[in-house]
SEDO-116608 format. One line per field, with one value per residue (C-alpha): residue number from 1; residue in three letters; x, y, z. Coordinates in pm, 1 decimal. Each point is the difference from the previous one (the first is absolute). Layout:
# residues N
n	NUM | ...
res	ALA | ...
px	X | ...
py	Y | ...
pz	Z | ...
This chain:
# residues 93
n	1 | 2 | 3 | 4 | 5 | 6 | 7 | 8 | 9 | 10 | 11 | 12 | 13 | 14 | 15 | 16 | 17 | 18 | 19 | 20 | 21 | 22 | 23 | 24 | 25 | 26 | 27 | 28 | 29 | 30 | 31 | 32 | 33 | 34 | 35 | 36 | 37 | 38 | 39 | 40 | 41 | 42 | 43 | 44 | 45 | 46 | 47 | 48 | 49 | 50 | 51 | 52 | 53 | 54 | 55 | 56 | 57 | 58 | 59 | 60 | 61 | 62 | 63 | 64 | 65 | 66 | 67 | 68 | 69 | 70 | 71 | 72 | 73 | 74 | 75 | 76 | 77 | 78 | 79 | 80 | 81 | 82 | 83 | 84 | 85 | 86 | 87 | 88 | 89 | 90 | 91 | 92 | 93
res	MET | ALA | GLY | VAL | LEU | SER | ARG | TYR | MET | ALA | GLU | TYR | SER | ALA | ALA | PRO | LYS | SER | GLN | ASN | ALA | ASN | THR | LYS | ALA | ALA | THR | VAL | ASP | LEU | VAL | SER | THR | LYS | LYS | LYS | ARG | GLY | ASN | THR | VAL | ARG | GLY | LEU | VAL | GLN | THR | LEU | ALA | LEU | VAL | ARG | ASP | ALA | GLU | GLU | GLN | ALA | MET | GLU | ASN | THR | PRO | GLU | ASN | LEU | ARG | GLY | ALA | GLY | ASN | TYR | GLU | ALA | SER | GLU | GLU | ARG | VAL | CYS | SER | MET | ASP | GLU | ALA | LEU | ASP | ILE | LEU | GLU | ASN | LEU | TYR
px	19227.8 | 126.3 | -62.7 | -358.9 | -57.6 | 159.2 | -217.0 | -310.6 | 80.0 | 63.6 | -328.7 | -183.5 | 124.8 | -42.3 | -324.9 | -177.7 | 51.3 | -371.2 | -9.1 | 23.1 | 291.1 | -170.2 | -58.9 | 357.0 | 130.0 | -215.9 | 129.8 | 362.6 | -69.3 | -99.7 | 362.9 | 177.0 | 132.1 | 190.0 | -281.5 | -259.3 | 219.0 | 54.1 | -374.9 | -45.4 | 265.4 | -151.7 | -338.9 | 160.9 | 167.0 | -333.6 | -171.5 | 280.4 | 0.2 | -373.1 | 53.9 | 288.5 | -210.1 | -283.8 | 242.4 | 139.1 | -353.2 | -80.4 | 313.5 | -94.9 | -342.4 | 149.1 | -56.6 | 311.2 | -18.9 | 21.3 | 290.5 | 255.8 | -196.2 | 116.9 | -262.4 | 112.5 | 364.2 | -95.2 | -178.7 | 314.0 | 203.4 | -254.1 | 12.6 | 381.2 | -2.4 | -250.5 | 210.0 | 303.6 | -202.5 | -127.6 | 354.8 | 111.7 | -293.0 | 30.4 | 367.6 | -79.5 | -209.0
py	9199.5 | 332.4 | -120.3 | -89.4 | 340.4 | 179.6 | -193.2 | 77.4 | 370.5 | 0.6 | -179.9 | 223.0 | 316.8 | -118.7 | 69.5 | -289.9 | -2.6 | 40.9 | 347.6 | 311.4 | 245.9 | 236.3 | -278.0 | -123.6 | 350.5 | 22.8 | -335.5 | 97.7 | 325.8 | -202.8 | -98.1 | 285.8 | 173.5 | -130.7 | 109.7 | -191.3 | -309.3 | 25.1 | 15.2 | -303.7 | -193.8 | 100.3 | -123.1 | -326.4 | -30.2 | 49.9 | -259.8 | -251.8 | 56.2 | -75.8 | -323.0 | -98.7 | 70.9 | -212.0 | -284.8 | 23.2 | 0.0 | -312.9 | -163.7 | 92.1 | -157.0 | -326.1 | -286.1 | -129.2 | -341.9 | 158.2 | 235.4 | -241.3 | -54.6 | 118.3 | 272.4 | 151.6 | -7.7 | 165.7 | 272.0 | 55.6 | 38.2 | 245.1 | 211.5 | 4.2 | 96.3 | 277.6 | 129.0 | 12.2 | 176.7 | 253.2 | 70.0 | 58.9 | 226.3 | 199.2 | 61.0 | 126.4 | 298.2
pz	7189.3 | -134.0 | -355.6 | 83.7 | 157.7 | -293.4 | -244.7 | 206.4 | 6.0 | -376.3 | -68.3 | 245.7 | -165.0 | -360.3 | -181.8 | -174.8 | -376.9 | -62.9 | 152.9 | -212.6 | 9.7 | 246.3 | 250.8 | -39.7 | 66.3 | 311.7 | 123.9 | -61.2 | 184.0 | 308.8 | 50.4 | -176.7 | 309.9 | 298.1 | 231.5 | -202.5 | -16.2 | 374.6 | 55.7 | -224.9 | 190.7 | 335.7 | -123.1 | -104.8 | 341.1 | 175.9 | -218.0 | 42.0 | 376.9 | 10.1 | -193.8 | 228.3 | 308.4 | -139.2 | -68.5 | 354.4 | 140.2 | -198.8 | 138.1 | 356.3 | -51.8 | -125.3 | 244.8 | 177.0 | -165.9 | -348.7 | 66.1 | -142.5 | -321.7 | -339.2 | -24.1 | 329.5 | -106.7 | -330.9 | 197.8 | 207.0 | -320.7 | -142.9 | 315.3 | -8.9 | -368.4 | 60.9 | 290.9 | -230.6 | -269.1 | 252.4 | 117.4 | -358.5 | -81.5 | 320.7 | -72.9 | -350.9 | 105.3
């Protein structure tokens, strides 16, 4: 999970190759200080929490007879993974 988060943060902070040098410098500046990186991580935490909440809501709306199905179990795993990711991110900043 930590590897996935690290890769996401690296991709998020990296500028696409098609951008010019000024745009790349601006993108690098977005995460150049600890405060800016902290804000980026907090934004990521908020977004991930919204996705987790939506997944939990979908699980709650699943009919009882489908709660043992593979899709429901996959949703449970996703929620657990997102909870772990949130714990990691919250501990970072």
